[in-house]
KOLPA-68393 format. One line per 4 residues: number of its first residue (from 0); for each residue x, y, z of C-alpha. Coordinates in nm, 2 decimals. Layout:
# KOLPA-68393
NUM> X,Y,Z | ... $
END
This chain:
# KOLPA-68393
0> -1.74,-2.08,-0.09 | -1.74,-2.04,-0.45 | -1.36,-2.08,-0.49 | -1.27,-2.35,-0.23 $
4> -0.98,-2.56,-0.33 | -0.82,-2.82,-0.08 | -0.49,-2.71,0.08 | -0.17,-2.89,0.02 $
8> -0.02,-3.09,0.30 | 0.23,-2.83,0.32 | -0.02,-2.55,0.33 | -0.20,-2.73,0.61 $
12> 0.10,-2.77,0.83 | 0.20,-2.40,0.78 | -0.15,-2.28,0.85 | -0.17,-2.50,1.17 $
16> 0.15,-2.38,1.30 | 0.05,-2.03,1.25 | -0.30,-2.09,1.42 | -0.14,-2.29,1.70 $
20> 0.13,-2.02,1.79 | -0.13,-1.75,1.79 | -0.37,-1.97,1.99 | -0.09,-2.02,2.26 $
24> 0.03,-1.64,2.25 | -0.34,-1.52,2.31 | -0.47,-1.77,2.55 | -0.69,-1.51,2.72 $
28> -0.93,-1.52,2.41 | -1.04,-1.90,2.47 | -1.01,-1.99,2.83 | -1.10,-2.36,2.87 $
32> -1.05,-2.46,2.52 | -0.74,-2.66,2.42 | -0.55,-2.66,2.09 | -0.61,-3.03,2.04 $
36> -0.99,-2.97,2.05 | -0.96,-2.71,1.79 | -0.71,-2.90,1.55 | -0.93,-3.21,1.57 $
40> -1.24,-3.01,1.44 | -1.03,-2.83,1.18 | -0.89,-3.14,1.05 | -1.23,-3.29,0.98 $
44> -1.33,-2.96,0.79 | -1.14,-2.90,0.49 | -1.35,-2.63,0.36 | -1.32,-2.44,0.70 $
48> -0.96,-2.46,0.72 | -0.95,-2.33,0.34 | -1.15,-2.03,0.49 | -0.92,-1.97,0.77 $
52> -0.63,-1.96,0.51 | -0.81,-1.70,0.33 | -0.86,-1.51,0.64 | -0.49,-1.54,0.72 $
56> -0.34,-1.45,0.38 | -0.55,-1.13,0.36 | -0.42,-1.01,0.71 | -0.70,-1.11,0.95 $
60> -0.49,-1.31,1.20 | -0.78,-1.54,1.29 | -0.81,-1.69,1.63 | -1.08,-1.89,1.85 $
64> -1.26,-1.63,2.06 | -1.51,-1.87,2.21 | -1.74,-2.18,2.19 | -2.11,-2.18,2.13 $
68> -2.24,-2.34,2.39 | -2.53,-2.50,2.20 | -2.37,-2.63,1.91 | -2.01,-2.70,2.04 $
72> -1.87,-2.49,1.75 | -1.56,-2.31,1.79 | -1.58,-1.92,1.69 | -1.29,-1.77,1.49 $
76> -1.28,-1.40,1.44 | -1.02,-1.17,1.26 | -0.80,-1.05,1.55 | -0.56,-0.84,1.36 $
80> -0.50,-0.51,1.54 | -0.63,-0.30,1.25 | -0.88,-0.40,0.98 | -0.73,-0.67,0.77 $
84> -0.50,-0.50,0.50 | -0.60,-0.73,0.22 | -0.98,-0.65,0.27 | -0.96,-0.27,0.26 $
88> -1.09,-0.02,0.00 | -1.41,-0.22,-0.04 | -1.76,-0.09,-0.05 | -2.04,-0.26,0.15 $
92> -2.20,-0.51,-0.06 | -2.24,-0.61,-0.43 | -2.55,-0.41,-0.47 | -2.34,-0.08,-0.37 $
96> -2.06,-0.20,-0.60 | -2.30,-0.22,-0.89 | -2.43,0.12,-0.80 | -2.10,0.28,-0.85 $
100> -2.07,0.45,-1.21 | -1.71,0.52,-1.18 | -1.41,0.47,-0.95 | -1.55,0.13,-0.86 $
104> -1.34,-0.05,-0.57 | -1.22,-0.42,-0.68 | -1.46,-0.59,-0.45 | -1.73,-0.54,-0.17 $
108> -1.71,-0.66,0.19 | -2.00,-0.88,0.17 | -1.92,-1.04,-0.16 | -1.55,-1.08,-0.05 $
112> -1.67,-1.25,0.26 | -1.90,-1.49,0.07 | -1.62,-1.57,-0.16 | -1.40,-1.66,0.15 $
116> -1.67,-1.87,0.31 | -1.70,-1.64,0.61 | -1.95,-1.36,0.75 | -1.90,-1.01,0.82 $
120> -1.91,-0.94,1.18 | -2.23,-0.78,1.31 | -2.24,-0.49,1.57 | -2.28,-0.73,1.87 $
124> -2.00,-0.96,1.75 | -1.78,-0.66,1.69 | -1.84,-0.52,2.04 | -1.77,-0.89,2.19 $
128> -1.42,-0.90,1.97 | -1.34,-0.55,2.14 | -1.33,-0.71,2.50 | -1.00,-0.87,2.36 $
132> -0.86,-0.54,2.19 | -0.86,-0.27,2.11 | -0.91,-0.33,1.77 | -0.93,-0.06,1.48 $
136> -0.76,0.22,1.66 | -0.64,0.37,1.33 | -0.88,0.19,1.07 | -1.25,0.11,1.08 $
140> -1.45,-0.22,0.96 | -1.76,-0.27,0.79 | -2.03,-0.44,0.98 | -2.33,-0.64,0.89 $
144> -2.59,-0.40,0.83 | -2.96,-0.42,0.94 | -3.19,-0.46,0.65 | -3.38,-0.12,0.73 $
148> -3.07,0.08,0.72 | -2.93,-0.09,0.39 | -3.26,-0.04,0.21 | -3.22,0.34,0.26 $
152> -2.87,0.33,0.10 | -2.66,0.31,0.42 | -2.44,0.08,0.61 | -2.26,0.08,0.93 $
156> -1.90,0.03,1.05 | -1.71,0.04,1.38 | -1.39,0.14,1.52 | -1.23,0.19,1.86 $
160> -1.15,0.58,1.96 | -1.10,0.73,2.30 | -1.13,0.42,2.49 | -1.46,0.30,2.35 $
164> -1.63,0.13,2.06 | -1.80,0.37,1.80 | -2.05,0.26,1.54 | -2.13,0.50,1.24 $
168> -2.31,0.50,0.92 | -2.19,0.57,0.56 | -2.32,0.54,0.22 | -2.30,0.17,0.13 $
172> -2.11,0.25,-0.19 | -1.82,0.45,-0.03 | -1.50,0.30,0.01 | -1.16,0.42,0.20 $
176> -0.82,0.28,0.22 | -0.86,0.25,0.61 | -1.19,0.08,0.59 | -1.20,-0.33,0.54 $
180> -1.40,-0.57,0.73 | -1.36,-0.83,1.00 | -1.51,-1.19,0.95 | -1.64,-1.46,1.17 $
184> -1.66,-1.83,1.11 | -1.76,-2.14,1.31 | -1.61,-2.48,1.31 $
END
């Protein structure tokens, strides 16, 4: 979280209200978890709260999608119907961004996620998210790519078409107006 700055009291209140409203609306994503538990954890984690605000302002619509049984941490993922609008038109990672000689995008998915203090969803996390979906019916989202694929210059992304999840590949340096990335964060 290179750019972390504490939220003002007003920003905290607004964010808590947005998150609480979404939490209540989509209760099927977090059965057995109460908002009071989540808010208590968030209040003691100002850096995580800042990251959630970054997820929100870039269009991610973060919500709780479970709890890690071992650590007790709440798992937040971007639950916007389509890949977050404020995170589209990015290549996969900083190395891909650097490799472009012209027409460079403004950022990369991995670089932006690191700046936000979150991680790019991997394939299994993306498939897990889709049980609450469908998500990305008109867009696609970069996914954390296995090292073997990335070493060969590729990266993977996913979307929902024809009633199922599809995972594809592309050159890591590519970018499109309808491809962004979804993040995950634990609190």
